N, C-alpha and C positions, 0 to 999 in steps of 0.2 A: 843737251836739247838746243837744237838749231835756234838762232835769233838773225833778226834783220839789222843792220846797222845803216842809219841814214845818212845824210850828208854831214861832213866832217870839217872842221876848220881848226888847225892846231897852229897858234902863233909863235910859241916857243915853250921847249922843254927843258927844264934846267935840272937834272938831276932826278928823274923819275921815271916810272914805267906807265905804259899807254896800254889798255887791255880794251880790245874790241870783241863784242859778241859776249859768249860766256866764259865764265872765269870759274875756276876750283877753289882757289885758295889765294886770299890777298891779305898782306899785313904791311905795315908801315916799316921801314928800315931806317927812320929818322924822324926826330920830333924837333919842333921850334916854334917860338913863340914871336909874334909881330903885334907891335901896339901903333895903330894908324887912327887918324881922326875920320870925323865923317865924310864917306864919299873918297877916301884916299885911295882905296884899292880896287875901284871899279875897273872893269875890264870890258872892251867891246869896239865897235868901229865908231858908234855917234853917241858920245856921252855928254850928258847935262846934267849938271848936280847944281842945286842951288839949296847950299847949307845956311842955316842962321848961326848961331853962336854955337861952336862945338869944342868939347873938352875931352881930353883923353888921358885916362890915369894909368902910367905905366908901372906903378908899383903894385906888386902882386905877392902878399904874405905866405902863399903855398911855397913849400920847398919844391915839388915837383907837380906838374899838372898831367904830363902823358910820359910814359917811361916806353923804351922800345927792347927792352931786355927780354931775350928769348925770340926774337924775330930775326931767323937765320935767312 
C-alpha cells in the first residue's frame, strides 16, 4: 500500500536499518540496555531540561529482558 513520507532529518545512524514507507517485516538484530538519569538521553536541536533530584537504579534482578534468538 503506498504511503507518503514527509520531511526527514537523520543526525546519525549507528548500526541500524532505516525504513521509509511501507515495510513487510521488521525484527531487531541486537538488544541492549542503557541506564541514564532524567533528561540524559534527550535529542533534538534546542533542548532545555529542568530536573530536580534525579536518581537512576542500574540494578535489575531479571536475567534477560529482551532476547534476539531467531531474528535472522
